[in-house]
C-alpha positions in Angstrom: 3.4 -77.0 68.4 5.5 -74.5 70.5 8.3 -73.8 68.2 5.8 -72.8 65.2 4.5 -69.8 66.9 7.8 -67.6 66.9 7.9 -68.5 63.2 4.2 -67.5 63.0 5.1 -64.4 64.5 8.2 -63.6 61.9 6.3 -64.2 58.7 3.1 -61.7 60.1 6.1 -59.1 60.6 7.9 -59.9 57.2 4.4 -59.3 55.4 3.9 -56.1 57.3 7.2 -54.7 56.2 7.0 -56.4 52.8 3.3 -54.7 52.4 5.5 -51.2 53.7 8.4 -51.6 51.2 5.5 -52.3 48.1 3.4 -49.3 49.2 6.9 -47.1 49.8 8.0 -48.6 46.3 4.5 -47.3 44.7 4.6 -44.0 46.1 8.2 -43.6 44.5 7.7 -45.0 41.4 4.4 -43.0 41.1 6.9 -39.6 42.7 9.4 -40.6 39.6 6.4 -40.8 37.7 5.0 -37.2 38.0 8.3 -35.6 38.3 8.7 -37.2 34.4 6.1 -35.8 33.3 7.2 -32.6 34.7 10.5 -33.0 33.2 8.6 -33.1 29.6 6.7 -30.4 30.1 9.3 -28.2 30.4 11.4 -29.2 28.0 8.5 -28.6 26.1 7.9 -25.1 27.0 11.8 -24.6 26.9 11.4 -25.7 23.3 8.9 -23.7 22.4 10.5 -20.7 24.3 14.0 -21.4 22.0 11.9 -21.4 19.0 9.6 -18.8 19.2 10.8 -16.0 22.0 14.7 -17.5 20.7 14.0 -16.7 17.1 12.2 -12.9 18.0 14.8 -12.1 20.0 17.6 -12.6 16.7 15.0 -10.6 14.9 15.6 -7.3 16.5 19.0 -7.7 15.1 17.9 -7.3 11.7 18.5 -10.5 10.1 17.2 -10.1 6.5 15.1 -13.4 5.3 14.6 -14.7 1.5 11.4 -16.8 1.3 10.1 -18.9 -1.7 6.6 -20.3 -2.1 6.5 -23.1 -5.0 3.3 -24.9 -5.8 3.1 -28.5 -5.0 1.4 -29.6 -8.0 5.0 -29.5 -9.9 5.7 -32.7 -9.5 2.5 -34.0 -11.4 4.5 -32.8 -14.0 7.4 -35.6 -13.6 7.0 -39.1 -15.6 7.7 -41.6 -12.7 8.8 -41.3 -9.5 12.5 -41.4 -9.6 12.0 -37.9 -11.5 9.5 -36.3 -9.2 12.0 -37.1 -6.5 14.9 -35.3 -8.5 12.9 -32.7 -9.4 12.5 -31.7 -5.9 15.9 -32.5 -4.9 16.9 -29.0 -7.9 14.7 -27.0 -5.8 16.6 -27.9 -2.8 19.9 -27.6 -4.5 18.9 -24.0 -5.9 17.4 -22.6 -1.9 20.8 -23.6 -0.4 22.9 -22.1 -3.2 21.1 -18.8 -3.3 20.7 -19.1 1.1 17.2 -19.2 1.1 15.7 -19.0 4.4 11.9 -20.6 3.8 10.6 -22.9 1.2 6.5 -22.6 1.7 4.9 -25.2 0.0 1.2 -24.4 -1.3 -1.6 -25.9 -3.0 -2.2 -24.0 -6.6 -5.5 -26.5 -7.6 -8.0 -25.0 -5.0 -10.1 -26.2 -2.6 -10.5 -30.1 -2.1 -13.7 -31.6 -3.5 -14.9 -34.8 -2.5 -13.9 -36.4 -5.2 -10.7 -35.3 -4.1 -10.0 -36.9 -0.9 -8.5 -39.5 -1.8 -5.8 -37.4 -3.2 -5.3 -35.7 0.2 -3.3 -37.2 3.2 -2.5 -36.3 6.5 1.2 -36.2 8.1 1.9 -35.7 12.4 4.6 -33.0 11.3 3.0 -31.3 8.1 -0.3 -31.6 8.4 -2.9 -32.6 6.0 -2.3 -31.2 1.8 -2.1 -33.1 -2.0 0.2 -36.0 -2.4 1.9 -33.8 -4.2 2.8 -31.0 -1.5 3.4 -33.4 1.1 6.1 -35.2 -1.3 7.6 -32.3 -2.0 7.8 -30.7 1.3 8.7 -34.3 2.9 12.1 -34.3 0.6 12.8 -30.8 1.2 13.0 -32.0 4.5 14.8 -34.4 4.3 17.5 -32.8 1.9 18.3 -30.0 4.7 18.6 -32.3 7.6 22.8 -33.1 8.4 22.8 -36.1 7.0 23.6 -37.8 10.7 20.3 -36.8 12.0 18.3 -38.3 8.7 17.7 -42.1 10.5 16.0 -40.6 13.6 13.9 -37.8 11.6 12.7 -39.7 8.9 11.6 -43.2 8.9 11.1 -45.6 5.7 8.6 -44.1 3.7 7.5 -44.6 0.3 8.4 -40.4 -0.9 11.7 -41.0 0.1 12.0 -44.3 -1.9 14.8 -42.3 -4.4 16.4 -39.4 -2.3 19.3 -41.0 -1.6 20.4 -41.1 -4.9 20.1 -36.5 -5.2 22.6 -34.4 -4.9 24.1 -34.0 -1.3 22.5 -29.9 -0.5 26.9 -29.9 1.3 25.2 -26.7 3.4 27.7 -25.3 6.1 25.7 -26.9 8.6 25.7 -30.8 7.6 29.1 -30.7 9.3 31.2 -34.0 9.3 32.4 -36.0 12.5 36.2 -34.5 12.1 34.6 -30.9 11.6 35.4 -28.2 13.9 32.8 -25.4 13.6 31.4 -23.4 17.1 27.5 -24.9 16.3 26.0 -28.5 15.6 22.5 -29.5 15.0 21.6 -32.3 16.6 19.0 -35.0 18.5 18.5 -34.8 22.3 18.6 -38.7 23.1 17.0 -41.4 25.5 20.0 -42.2 27.7 19.2 -42.4 31.6 20.7 -39.4 33.1 20.2 -37.8 36.3 16.7 -35.8 37.1 17.4 -32.0 36.5 20.7 -32.4 35.4 20.4 -31.5 31.8 20.4 -33.5 28.2 23.0 -35.6 25.8 22.5 -34.8 22.9 23.5 -36.2 19.6 25.5 -33.9 17.1 27.5 -36.5 14.7 30.7 -36.3 17.4 32.3 -39.7 18.8 30.4 -39.3 22.1 27.0 -36.7 23.1 27.5 -33.7 24.3 25.9 -32.7 27.4 23.4 -29.5 28.0 22.4 -27.6 31.0 18.7 -28.0 29.4 16.3 -30.4 30.3 14.5 -31.1 26.9 12.5 -34.2 25.4 14.2 -36.8 23.8 14.2 -37.2 19.9 14.0 -33.1 19.6 16.3 -31.7 17.1 18.2 -28.5 18.5 21.1 -26.1 17.6 23.5 -26.4 20.3 26.4 -24.6 20.7 29.9 -26.2 21.6 32.9 -23.6 23.3 36.3 -25.1 21.7 38.0 -24.3 24.7 37.4 -27.8 26.6 40.2 -29.8 28.1 38.3 -33.1 27.7 36.8 -33.9 24.4 35.1 -37.2 25.3 33.1 -34.7 28.0 31.8 -31.6 26.3 29.2 -29.6 27.4 27.5 -27.3 24.9 24.6 -24.4 24.8 21.2 -25.2 23.6 20.6 -21.5 21.4 17.8 -20.4 19.0 18.2 -22.0 15.1 18.7 -18.5 14.0 21.8 -17.9 16.3 24.5 -19.4 14.0 23.2 -17.0 11.1 23.2 -14.3 13.4 26.6 -14.0 15.0 28.3 -15.9 12.3 26.5 -15.0 9.6 26.7 -18.4 8.2 23.7 -19.5 6.0 22.0 -22.8 8.5 19.4 -24.0 5.9 16.1 -23.6 4.9 12.6 -24.4 7.0 9.9 -25.8 5.0 6.0 -25.0 5.5 2.8 -26.1 4.4 0.4 -23.4 2.8 -3.1 -24.8 1.8 -3.4 -21.7 -0.9 -1.7 -18.6 -1.8 -3.3 -16.0 0.3 -1.9 -18.2 3.4 1.5 -18.0 2.0 0.9 -14.1 2.1 -0.6 -13.9 5.1 0.8 -16.6 7.3 4.3 -15.9 7.8 6.7 -16.6 10.7 7.9 -13.3 11.4 6.4 -11.1 13.3 6.2 -8.0 11.0 5.4 -10.1 7.6 7.3 -9.7 4.3 8.3 -6.3 4.1 8.6 -7.3 -0.2 6.4 -9.8 -2.0 7.5 -10.7 -5.4 5.5 -12.7 -8.4 6.9 -14.2 -10.6 5.1 -14.2 -14.2 5.8 -13.9 -18.0 3.4 -11.0 -17.9 5.7 -8.9 -15.2 7.4 -6.1 -15.4 11.2 -7.0 -17.4 13.6 -7.3 -15.1 16.1 -5.9 -17.0 13.6 -2.3 -15.5 15.0 -3.0 -12.5 17.9 -1.2 -11.0 20.4 -2.9 -9.2 19.6 -2.5 -5.3 16.7 -1.0 -5.6 14.9 -4.1 -3.6 15.0 -3.1 -0.4 14.1 -6.0 2.3 13.8 -7.2 5.5 11.8 -10.3 5.2 11.7 -11.0 1.5 8.9 -13.3 -0.7 9.7 -15.1 -3.9 6.4 -16.4 -5.7 6.6 -19.1 -8.0 3.1 -20.5 -10.2 3.0 -23.8 -11.3 2.2 -25.5 -14.8 -0.5 -22.9 -15.4 1.1 -19.7 -13.7 0.8 -17.9 -11.5 -2.3 -16.5 -12.8 -3.7 -19.4 -12.3 -3.0 -19.8 -9.0 -4.4 -16.3 -8.2 -7.6 -17.1 -9.8 -7.9 -20.7 -8.1 -7.6 -18.4 -4.5 -11.5 -18.5 -2.9 -9.8 -15.3 -0.9 -8.5 -13.7 -4.1 -11.4 -11.8 -6.0 -9.1 -9.6 -8.3 -8.3 -9.2 -12.0 -5.2 -7.9 -11.9 -2.9 -10.7 -10.7 -0.3 -7.8 -10.3 -1.8 -6.0 -7.6 -1.4 -9.1 -5.0 2.3 -8.0 -5.1 4.7 -5.7 -4.4 6.6 -5.9 -7.5 5.6 -8.3 -10.4 8.9 -9.1 -12.8 9.2 -11.3 -15.8 12.9 -13.1 -14.8 13.6 -14.3 -18.2 12.4 -11.7 -21.1 12.8 -12.9 -24.6 12.4 -16.5 -23.7 13.1 -19.0 -26.5 11.1 -22.1 -24.8 7.3 -21.8 -25.0 7.4 -22.3 -21.3 9.8 -22.1 -18.2 9.8 -25.4 -15.9 9.5 -24.0 -12.5 12.7 -25.5 -11.2 14.3 -23.7 -13.8 12.4 -19.9 -13.0 13.5 -20.7 -9.4 17.0 -20.9 -10.7 16.5 -18.2 -13.2 15.7 -15.9 -10.5 17.7 -16.5 -7.7 20.2 -15.6 -9.6 19.2 -12.1 -11.8 17.8 -10.7 -8.0 21.2 -11.2 -6.5 22.2 -8.0 -7.9 18.6 -6.3 -7.5 17.9 -7.0 -4.0 19.7 -5.4 -0.8 19.2 -6.1 2.7 18.5 -3.2 5.5 21.0 -4.6 7.8 23.6 -3.6 5.2 22.0 -0.6 4.1 22.0 0.4 7.7 25.6 -0.5 8.1 
């Protein structure tokens, strides 16, 4: 009996130490969790800083932009899912060829009634809109995204069922693994790294690039990768605003996509602080493009608006915020970009190519004028 007492004491001591260890472990776990939450909060603030403050910084350098507004209803004119997808691909190709910086997909069918509620869907990234608007915006986003990033940002979706057979944009930021360029698009990975030591970013190379900013995993970022690095397996990069590649090199770096509930929202909800200083409406009832002199349309941020199946006038008529008889009063210029047309109608995807081609010699960026 006397030999068992020390054993009991040892067990008591062991249990006491074990409880202290578990308490310490819980405290450390809680501390790590709080640090993780703080880092995630910092990463969100960092992302917002680079998208808002960073963009504003480079806007001051007079980066001129071209935006186009396209109604989502044009997909309703396609007879099959394959043709709907192909139509969206044509718009993306035209935007890339003519270096469009922003595509606004707007609803030109008026306010949503109770009977139409079933035709409306909500998307976590894009928001709530009619099915045609959502599908067009989703396909445009998919095609703009570099191929090596698509599997991370675009899960399997019915709208993208036939997107794989579309012609690629082959845009400058769609870099291949062997291509060398100062900037690359990437996604922040969830690979473990010491707290506060930055993040690992997959930019389409064999190895991830280490950046000094702590960012949330799954975030799309633009990375500047200096070329003078001795170790190609442990490359370092710098997170930069998404418009920096164009600001620094002049190279086209893709377009942004956003949704608008009506034409008024397109005209007023501009991502640029100064707003659009040149708004162009396209219609067969507008002024002939032949009457517009070369390099007479000066712009900093230009918006070109296209109509749907029933024309741009119909989109103005159903807009609850626009009570105007003369559609040309909504825009700075109201232009017919294909006078004396042979066909009774010009499809919107055709009008985009025609208009951007015709306006190429009429538009002149203010940054060029200053030089």
